[in-house]
C-alpha positions as CSV (number, residue, x, y, z in Angstrom):
1,M,152.1,98.2,254.0
2,E,155.6,96.9,252.6
3,N,154.8,98.0,249.2
4,D,157.3,95.3,247.3
5,V,154.8,93.3,245.1
6,T,151.8,95.5,243.7
7,I,150.0,93.0,241.1
8,G,148.8,89.4,243.0
9,V,146.9,86.3,241.7
10,I,143.8,84.8,243.3
11,G,143.8,81.3,241.8
12,G,139.8,79.9,242.0
13,S,139.4,76.3,241.7
14,G,141.3,73.7,240.1
15,L,144.3,76.7,240.4
16,Y,146.3,76.1,243.8
17,E,149.8,76.6,242.9
18,L,151.3,78.9,240.5
19,F,155.1,78.9,240.5
20,E,157.2,75.7,240.1
21,A,158.8,74.4,243.7
22,G,161.3,76.1,245.2
23,T,161.1,79.8,243.3
24,A,159.1,81.6,245.5
25,E,158.8,83.3,248.7
26,E,156.1,82.1,251.2
27,R,154.9,84.7,253.8
28,T,151.6,84.1,256.0
29,V,150.2,87.8,256.1
30,P,148.4,88.1,259.6
31,T,145.4,90.5,259.0
32,P,143.0,92.0,261.6
33,F,140.5,89.7,260.0
34,G,141.7,86.8,259.8
35,A,143.3,84.5,258.4
36,T,144.1,84.1,255.0
37,S,142.7,81.0,252.9
38,S,146.4,80.1,252.1
39,P,149.8,81.8,253.0
40,I,150.7,84.0,250.0
41,S,153.5,82.8,247.5
42,I,156.1,85.2,246.1
43,G,157.5,85.1,243.2
44,T,158.6,86.1,239.4
45,M,155.6,85.5,236.5
46,S,156.2,86.9,232.9
47,G,158.6,89.3,233.9
48,R,156.8,90.4,236.8
49,R,157.0,90.0,240.4
50,V,153.0,88.9,242.0
51,A,152.2,87.5,245.0
52,F,149.5,84.5,244.8
53,L,147.1,83.0,247.0
54,T,144.4,80.4,246.1
55,R,140.8,81.4,247.7
56,H,140.1,78.2,249.0
57,G,143.2,76.5,250.0
58,R,145.6,74.9,248.7
59,S,143.5,71.1,249.3
60,H,140.4,73.2,248.0
61,S,139.7,72.7,252.3
62,V,137.5,76.1,252.4
63,A,134.1,76.0,251.2
64,P,132.7,79.3,249.3
65,H,130.7,80.8,251.3
66,R,133.5,80.3,254.0
67,I,136.2,82.5,252.1
68,N,138.1,84.7,254.9
69,H,137.4,87.7,251.4
70,R,138.5,90.7,254.1
71,A,141.7,88.6,255.0
72,N,142.7,87.7,251.7
73,T,142.2,91.1,249.8
74,W,143.9,93.1,252.9
75,A,147.1,90.6,252.9
76,L,147.1,91.2,249.3
77,R,146.5,95.4,249.5
78,S,149.2,95.6,252.6
79,L,151.9,93.7,250.4
80,G,151.4,96.3,248.2
81,V,149.2,94.9,245.4
82,R,147.3,96.9,243.4
83,A,145.8,95.2,240.6
84,I,144.3,91.6,241.1
85,V,144.4,89.3,237.7
86,S,141.7,86.8,239.7
87,S,140.9,83.6,238.3
88,S,137.4,81.8,239.0
89,A,135.7,78.7,237.3
90,V,132.2,79.7,236.3
91,G,128.8,77.6,234.6
92,G,127.9,78.8,231.3
93,L,124.1,80.5,231.7
94,H,123.9,81.1,228.2
95,P,124.8,78.7,225.4
96,D,127.3,81.3,223.5
97,Y,129.3,80.7,227.1
98,A,129.8,77.1,226.1
99,P,132.8,74.9,228.1
100,G,135.9,75.6,227.3
101,T,135.3,79.0,226.7
102,F,137.4,82.0,228.3
103,V,135.3,84.5,229.9
104,V,136.7,88.3,230.8
105,T,133.7,89.0,232.8
106,D,132.7,92.5,233.2
107,Q,129.5,93.1,235.0
108,L,128.0,91.0,238.1
109,I,124.7,89.8,239.5
110,D,125.2,89.2,243.5
111,R,122.9,86.6,245.2
112,T,124.6,85.4,248.0
113,W,123.7,85.9,251.4
114,G,125.2,86.7,254.5
115,R,129.2,87.6,253.9
116,A,131.1,89.5,255.9
117,D,131.1,92.1,252.5
118,T,132.7,95.9,253.5
119,F,135.4,97.2,255.2
120,F,133.0,99.9,256.2
121,E,130.8,98.6,258.9
122,D,130.9,101.1,261.4
123,E,131.1,104.2,259.3
124,V,129.5,104.6,256.0
125,Q,131.4,104.5,252.7
126,H,130.0,104.2,249.4
127,L,131.7,102.0,246.3
128,S,130.6,103.1,243.3
129,F,130.5,99.7,242.0
130,A,128.4,100.4,238.7
131,D,131.4,98.9,236.6
132,P,133.1,96.1,239.4
133,F,135.8,95.7,236.9
134,D,139.2,98.2,236.6
135,P,138.4,99.4,232.5
136,V,142.2,99.4,232.2
137,L,142.9,96.1,233.3
138,R,139.8,94.9,231.4
139,S,140.9,95.9,228.4
140,T,144.7,94.7,228.3
141,A,143.3,91.1,229.4
142,V,141.2,91.1,226.2
143,E,143.8,91.2,224.7
144,A,146.4,89.6,226.1
145,V,143.4,86.3,225.9
146,A,142.4,87.3,222.0
147,A,146.2,86.4,221.0
148,L,146.2,83.4,222.8
149,G,143.5,81.6,219.9
150,V,141.5,80.3,222.9
151,P,137.9,80.3,222.2
152,Y,136.9,83.2,224.7
153,R,134.4,86.0,225.5
154,P,135.3,89.9,225.7
155,T,132.3,90.4,228.1
156,G,129.9,88.6,230.1
157,T,127.6,89.1,233.4
158,C,127.9,86.6,235.8
159,V,125.8,85.8,238.6
160,V,127.2,84.6,242.0
161,V,125.2,82.3,244.2
162,Q,125.7,81.5,247.9
163,G,126.5,77.7,247.0
164,P,128.3,75.3,248.3
165,R,125.0,73.2,245.7
166,F,124.8,73.7,242.2
167,S,121.6,75.3,240.6
168,S,118.3,73.9,240.4
169,R,117.3,73.4,237.1
170,A,114.6,76.0,237.4
171,E,117.2,78.7,239.0
172,S,119.2,78.1,236.1
173,V,116.4,78.7,233.5
174,W,115.8,81.9,235.8
175,M,119.7,83.1,236.1
176,R,119.8,82.7,232.2
177,E,116.0,85.2,231.9
178,A,117.9,87.5,234.3
179,G,120.1,88.5,232.0
180,G,123.4,86.2,233.5
181,H,125.9,84.1,231.1
182,T,128.1,82.5,233.4
183,I,127.1,81.3,237.8
184,N,129.7,81.3,239.9
185,M,130.4,81.4,243.2
186,T,133.0,83.3,244.9
187,M,133.4,86.4,243.2
188,T,131.7,87.8,245.2
189,P,132.6,90.2,248.2
190,E,135.8,89.2,246.8
191,V,135.5,92.4,244.3
192,P,134.1,94.8,246.0
193,L,136.2,94.3,249.5
194,A,139.6,94.7,246.7
195,A,138.2,98.4,245.7
196,E,137.1,98.8,249.0
197,L,141.2,98.7,249.7
198,G,142.1,100.8,246.2
199,M,142.7,97.4,244.3
200,G,141.8,97.0,240.5
201,T,140.5,93.7,239.9
202,V,140.2,92.0,236.4
203,N,138.5,88.8,235.8
204,L,139.5,85.5,234.0
205,S,136.8,82.9,234.0
206,F,137.1,79.3,232.2
207,V,133.9,77.3,231.6
208,T,133.8,73.7,233.1
209,D,129.9,72.9,232.3
210,A,126.6,73.8,231.5
211,D,124.8,74.4,234.8
212,A,121.8,73.3,235.0
213,G,119.2,74.5,232.7
214,L,121.1,73.8,229.4
215,E,121.2,70.7,230.1
216,L,117.8,69.7,230.4
217,A,117.2,71.6,227.1
218,A,120.4,69.6,225.1
219,G,118.7,66.5,226.1
220,P,117.4,63.7,228.8
221,D,120.7,62.1,228.6
222,D,123.3,64.8,229.6
223,E,124.2,64.8,233.1
224,P,123.9,67.6,235.6
225,V,127.2,69.6,236.7
226,T,129.4,68.0,239.3
227,H,132.4,68.6,241.0
228,A,134.6,65.9,240.1
229,A,133.2,66.9,236.2
230,V,134.3,70.4,236.9
231,M,137.4,70.0,239.2
232,E,138.3,67.1,236.1
233,R,137.7,69.7,233.7
234,L,140.1,72.6,234.9
235,A,142.9,69.9,235.2
236,R,142.6,68.9,231.8
237,A,142.4,73.0,231.2
238,N,145.1,74.3,233.3
239,E,147.8,74.8,231.2
240,V,145.9,76.8,229.2
241,I,144.9,78.6,232.5
242,V,148.1,79.9,233.7
243,R,149.4,80.9,230.2
244,A,146.3,83.0,229.7
245,I,147.2,84.2,233.9
246,G,150.6,85.0,232.4
247,S,149.7,86.7,229.8
248,I,147.5,89.3,231.4
249,V,150.1,89.8,234.2
250,A,152.6,90.7,231.4
251,A,150.5,93.2,230.0
252,V,149.9,94.9,233.3
253,P,151.0,98.6,232.7
254,D,153.6,99.4,234.4
255,D,152.4,103.3,236.2
256,F,148.9,101.1,236.5
257,T,146.6,103.9,238.7
258,P,143.2,101.8,240.6
259,R,140.3,103.9,240.7
260,E,138.9,105.7,243.3
261,L,135.8,104.3,244.3
262,V,136.0,105.2,247.8
263,P,138.5,108.5,249.8
264,A,141.9,106.9,249.5
265,A,141.8,108.2,253.6
266,A,138.9,105.2,254.4
267,S,141.1,103.1,252.6
268,A,144.8,103.7,254.4
269,S,142.4,103.7,257.5
270,V,141.4,100.1,256.9
271,L,144.5,99.5,255.8
272,A,146.6,100.7,259.4
273,R,143.8,99.1,261.5
274,T,146.6,97.1,263.3
275,V,146.8,93.1,263.9
276,D,144.9,91.5,267.1
277,P,147.4,88.7,267.7
278,G,144.7,85.7,268.1
279,T,144.5,86.5,264.2
280,R,148.2,85.2,263.4
281,S,147.6,81.9,263.2
């Protein structure tokens, strides 16, 4: 590990650049798991040295179910990252999570399938995952977002679906009744993989739409969610999203130490894996 940067930012839909042009160093980090979604930019944000990676690629060319989360998280940890601030576009499943609301997510319901969701395929390592997001980082984020004066929720359960399609109305209602507040396509396996490597994660979600079930309740003239509408709302909110991320980055404690949710030696063994020359592209 190079250990020259301890905070990472993973940008979700709509967040493809974090630093001003010409102010960041760009690295292509080879991994044992293939190529990352994008090169990693290293620059300064809120006075802190930060590694930034965009989850879907800079042209939003990587579909949710095709994201190489193992490569992304391994690359960030290999640079020394211990704290990840991730952004996500989410749909609102509950009336209290209206479009335009920020959410500091605290729980997940995983409805994905077929994704590479662990680094430990040839040994047994059970990840303690009762509280997926780091409590210290979450507390820090809640205080930082509250100070911005934007609509926000300090907690929220996100249902993570396979994608890339959006929900049917029946699915949307069912997920709300199951306890979901928001819906997303990418938080898993990103969060558990980061935990397996000894990184703490905090997620800042931005509600872009009311998914499908709430639209039906609102009236027959409301349009169900579309990708174009989501991207348009994210573009309008980009400035405040970046400002919120910057506030969280600034507030990460200098002495932050992630929880050890699998043995440190097991995490170290994953990081020690050699990089196949064929994965350097």
